N, C-alpha and C positions, 0 to 999 in steps of 0.2 A: 554888389551883384547887378549885372546888366539886365535891364528889363528885356523880355523876349521880343517886344515890338521893335526894339532897336536892331535886332538881328535881321529883320526883313524891312528896314526903313526904306530902301530904294524901291522895293516892290510895292510898299504901301503908297508912296508918292506917285508911282506910275499908275496904280489902280485908281487913286483919287483923280488923277489927271484924265484918265480915260472916261470915268464916270462924268466928270465935269464937261468934257467935250460932248458926250452924248446928251446931257441935260441941256446944254446951250443950243445944240443942234435942234432939239425938239422945241425949244422955246422961241427960237428965231422965226420970223415970218418966212414963208416959202420963197418970196422974191429976194430975200437978203442973201448976199454972197457969203459963202461959208469959208472963204480963205482965211479970215482971222482965227478960225478954229484950229488951223494948222499952226499958227503962232502960239496959241494956247498950249497945244500939244508939245511944241518945241520948248517952250519955257518950262513945262512940267518935266520934260526929259532932262533939261539942264539942272533942275532942282534934284532930280533923282541921281544925276551924276555927282552933284555936290554931296548928297547923302551917302553915296558910296565912298567918296573920299573921307568923309567924316567918320566912317566906320573903322578907318585905320587907327583911330584913337582908342577904340575898344579893345579889350583883351580878347584874343581868340577864344571862341566857345560856341556852344550849341544853344538852341532855343526850341520852344514848343515841343518838349519831351524828346529832344534829341533828333528832330527831323530836319532842322536847318542848321547850318554852321557858317559863321562869319569869321573870316581870317584873311590873310593877305592874298590867298588864292581867289576867294570869291570876290574880293574888292578889285583885283586886277581884271577879271572878266566882266564885272559889273560896269567898270569904267569903259572898257572896250565896247561892250554892247550898247551902252547909253550913247557913246560917241558915234557909233554906226547908225543908230536909230535917229539921232539928231541930224546927221548928214542926209539920211533918207527923207526926213521930213522937210528939210530945207530944199532938197532937190524937187520934192513934190509941189512945194508952194508955188514955184514959178513954171512948172511944166503941166500941172493938172488943169485942164480946161475949165473955164468958169461954168460951162453948162453941163459938166459931167454929172452923172447921177450919184446922189448920196455922198458928197464929199466929206461930210461930217463923220459918216460911218468909216470912210477910208482912213481918216486920221485916228479915229478911235481904235480901229483894228490894229494899226501899227503900234499904238501904245499898249494895248492889251496883249498883243503878241510879245512885246518886250518884257512884260511881266513874267510870262512863262519862261522866256529865255534867261532872264536874271535868276529866277527861282531855280532853274535847272542847274545853274552853276554853284548854288549854295546848298542844294538838297543833299542830305546824307541818309535819306530814307527812300528805298526803292519805290514804295507806293507814292510818295510825294514826287519822285522823279517822273513817274507815269503821268501824274496829274499836271505837272509843269510842262511835260512834253506835249500833252494834249492841248493845253492852253496856247502854247506857241504854235502848234501845228494847225489847229482849227483856224486861227487868224490868218496864217499864211495860205491855207487852202482857199479861203474866200478871196484874199488879195490876189492870188494867182489868176483867178477868173474874173477880175474886176472889170475888164473891158468886155462887156456883154455884146457890143456891136461887132465884135470880131470873133469869128468862129473858133479861132485858135485859143482864145481866152478860156471859155468854158471847157474846151477839150483839155487844156493844160490843168485846169482845176480838178477835173474828174480823174485824170491819170494820177495826179499828185495825191488826191484823196484816197483812191483805191489802193495804190501801191504803198502809200504811207500808212494806211490802216492795217494792211497786211503785215508790214514791218513792225508796227506797234504791237500787233498780236504776238509776234515772236518774242518781243521784249517782255510783254506781260506774262507769257508762258514761262519765260526764263525766271522772272521774279517769283512765280509760284514754285518753281522747282528749287530755287535757292532757299525759299522758306522751308520746303520739305526736307532739304538736306541739312540745314543748319538751325532751323527753328527761329530765324530772324530775317528781317528785310532791312535792317539798319546796316549801312555800308561798313562803318567802323567795327561793328560787332562781328560781321561776317569774317573779317580777317582773323579775328581772335578765335573764332569757332571752327575755322577750316581744318586745323590739325586734328580735331576730335571728331570730324564728320565721318560717319560710318560708310556712307554711300559716296565714295569718291567719283564714281562714274556719273552719278546724278549731278554732282557739282560741276564736272566738266561739261556735261550737256547743257546745264543751266547757263554756264558762262558763255558757251557758244551761241545760245539763243539770244542772250543779252547783246553780244557783239553784232549779231545780224541787225537788230533794231538800231543800234548806235551807228554802225557803219553805213546804214541806209541814209541816215540823217546827214552824214558828212559827204554823201555821194561818192564813196570809195568803191572801186570795182571789186567784185562783180555786182554791186548793189547800186549801180549808177544809171540804169536805163531810163529813169524818169527825168534826169537832169536836162538834156537838150530840149526836149519837148516843152517842159515847164518854163524854162528860161525864154524860149522863143515866144510862147503864148502870153506870158505875164507882162504887165507894163514894166518898162525899163527901171523906173524908180523902185518898184517892188523887187525886181531882180537884184538891184544894187543892195537891197536889204537882205533878201533871202539867200543870196550867195555868200554872205559874210556873217551876219549876226546869228542865225540859227546854227550855222556850222561852228562858230566860236563856242556857242553854248554846248553843242554836241561833243566837241573835242574836250571841253572842260569836264563834261560827264564821263567821257572815255578815260580821262586821266584819273578822275575820282574812283571809277570802278576798278581799273586795273592796279592802281597804286594804293588806293585806300581800302578796297574790298578783297582783291584777289592777288596780292603781291606774291603769294606762295605758288601761284600758277605761272610765274614768269617763264620757266622753261617751256611752257606751252604757248603763251601769248606772244612771246618775242618772235619766234619763227613765223607764227601766223600773221602778225602785223608786217613782218619782212615780206612775205609773199603778197599780201594785199597792197603794200606800198609799191612794190615793183610792178604789179599788175595795173594799178591805178595810173602810174606814170606812163606806162607803155600804151595802154588802151586809150587813155585820154589824149596823148600827144599824136598818136597815129590817126585817130579819128578826127582830131582838129585839123590835120593837114588837108583833109578832103572837103572842108566846109567853105561855103561861099557866104552863108548868112553869118553876120558878125556876132550875133547873140549865141548862136549854136557853137561857133568857134570858141567863144569865151566860156560856154558851158563845159565843153570838153577840156578846155584849159583848166577850169576849176577842179575837174576830176584829177588831172595830172598834179595840180598843186596839193590836193589832198594826199597824193602819194609822196610828194616831197616832204610834206609835214610828218607823215607817218614814219618816214625814214628815221626821224629823231628818236622814236621809241626803241629802235634797235640798239641805241646806246644805253638805254636804261638809266635809272638813278636820277639824281638831281639835275644832271646835265641834260638828260632827255626831256624832262618836263620844262626846263628853262628854254631850251631850243624850240620846242614845240609851241610854247606860249608866245615866244618872240615871233615865230613864223606866223602865227594866227594874227597878231597885231599888224605885221608888215603886209600880209596878204589882204587884210581888211582895208588898209589905207589905199593900196594901189588898185584894188578891184572896185571899191566904191568910186574912186576917181575915174577909172576908164568907163564905167557904166554911167557916171554923171555926164561925161562928154557924149556918149552914145545917146543919152536921153535928150540932151540939148540939140544935137544935130538931127536926129531922126524924128523928134517930136513925140507926143503922146500916142499918135496914131501910127508911128514908125513908117514914115513915108520913104525912108532910105534904109532898108534892112540889110542890104548886101555890102560886102567889103568894097566892091567896085563903086558903090554909090558914094563912098567917102573920098573918091579921087578929087584932088585939087582942094581939099579942105584947108590945107596950109596956105593957099592963095586966097580963099574966100574969107577965112577967119584965122589969121596967124596965131591968135591966142589958143583957140581950141585945137588947131592942128598941132601946135607945139606941145600942148598938154597930152594929146594922144601919143605923140612920140615919147614924151617923158614917162608916161605910165607904162608904155610898151617896153622901154628900156629897163624899168624896174621889174616887170614881169619876166623878162628874159633873165635878169640877174646880173646886170652890168654894175660895176662898182659905183659908189657914191649914191646908191639908192637903197631903200629898205629891202628890196628883193634880193640884192646881192648878199647882204649879211644874213638874211633869212635862210637862203640856201647854203651859205657857207657854214653857219652854225649847225644846221640840220645834218648836212653830209659829214661834217667834222665829228659830230657826236656819234653818228653811225659808225664811222671808222674807228673811233676810240672804243666802241663797244664790240669791235671785231667784225662788223658787217661791211667789209671792204668792197665786196662785190655789189652790195646794194648801193653804196656810194657811187661806184662806177656806173651802175645802171642809171642812177640819178643824173650824173654828169652827161652821159650820152643822151638821155632824154631831154636835158636842157638844151643840147645842141639841136635836137629835132624840133623842139618848141620854137627855137629862134626862127625856123623856116616859116611857120604860119604867122608869127608876130611880125616878121619883116615883110611879109606879103601885105599886111595892113599898113605898115609904115611906108612902104613904097607907094601904095595907092594914095595915101594921104599926101605924100610929098610930090607926086607927079602933077604936072600942069594939066588943067582941064582940057578936054577935047576941044578942038577948034570950033566945031559945029555943034557943040553940046548945048542943050537948052539951058538958059540961065537958071540957077538955083538960088533959093533965098539964102541970105546971110544969117546964120544963127545969132540970136540975141542972148546975152548972158545977163540975167536978172541979179538983183542983190542977193536973194536967198541962194540961188544956184552958185553965184560967185563965191559966197561964203562957204558952201559945201565943197566946192573945188579947191578953195584956198586951204581948208582944213585937210583935205586929202593930200595936197601937194606938200604942205608943211610937215605932216606926219611922215610921208614917204621920204622926204629929205632928211628929217631929223633921225629917223631910223637908219638911214644910210650913211650919215656923216657923224652923228654923235649918239650911237645906240646904247651907251653905257647905262643911262638912267633907266631905260625900259628893260634892259637886260637885268639890272639890279632888282627892279620890281618883279620881273619874271622869276628870278632866283629866289626872292623872298617868298613868292607864291609856291615855288617848288618845295621849299623847306617846310611847308605845312603838312607834308606827307611823311610820316615815320616809316612807311613801307617803301620809300624810294631809296633802297640800299643797293650797293654794288651787287651785280648778279651772282658773284661767287659766294656771297653770304646768305643766299636764299635757298632754303631746302623745304621739301614737303615733309613735315613731321607726321609720322603715322603712329 
């Protein structure tokens, strides 16, 4: 029998790491630099990543009275989230100014936020889902407003907090209604009790409320309005984290809820996600075309990518989960990479926020300019990058599930997206203006270089040899007995 503590070993390691960072921060003299605390956090995250891989040797099962579950699915997302958090910490180590306020708390917040994200992927109890979501959200709320000397920072934090709290209220009300309809908040038990539920309308309303809370976290339209303002106001290393890791955790939760708890509602949630996917692609790409601020452009781009990912759910079954999980991994790699470059070029204070400010980057720093072009190629979805296979599997799965029009909408939107990605690519590749003021040449530190190398390698591997990650995603998908072909699913009354 596996001890319960082993089921949450990565979360335990991350919690101890965060506590250690806070204790060291309090013990160090005020004049001492806090940069080593970032390395402590990074090594703790690496230990949590190892603990996640170690869980593969455990037999799948639940712990703590059926509230958490460790299986191939939770391990896949634990490794992904720990990898993203590690890259964000490395990015912060070289870009966070030495005189910034409370750097120890900054590193601790990132680690504590990752505890909630990891717990969200393994929680199979809706009340624990709420707690994990709050642990993750509170940390990201504070991190979004970390730059207090910039008015946009507190504004971003307040907007994120207010709208996030409102969305969490929807989710919590949905949890209460699920309990009223089925008598349980345990995700796996909900699926078994749905056929005998007397108030089917209450179940449908509860499911809709849950979807509002989850879709807000993945910034899918029409729950996306917070995204551009928060991305613009938050520090770039924080945006690299919050645009990927919390979304990965939220998508993992979405998969657990629809396939683990509500597989019998597939006739309802398949067309709903179809509409949300098409809306997210279209709204995100059309809005991104009009942006001059690079972070706002990437914010709308992330909304569009949420739509591309949701298209995989139209296929349903094992293939849908596999394609969605692979897309999350590919998107995380290329998005962390592009934000890492933006961080290095613009700096902590973001002296160069506009697309036109990146003009001539390829001449000033060929490495950074080349990396921008590489990650843009992946975001567009050109072959031999992770972005190509991510879109290919997502749209192929949608077509196999009969959502041919959704796949066509996705392809058309990919063409639209190429417009604003190429606008940045052209700016980076153009020669600087003859009479332009000389700009500093960005410096790539060891930590930032490591983060960029991880993003580049991951994007290349996922684009050239995706079989291993696809195999891991497929193993994660097989953790759900509810992932059956759509034709075999009916609502039993």
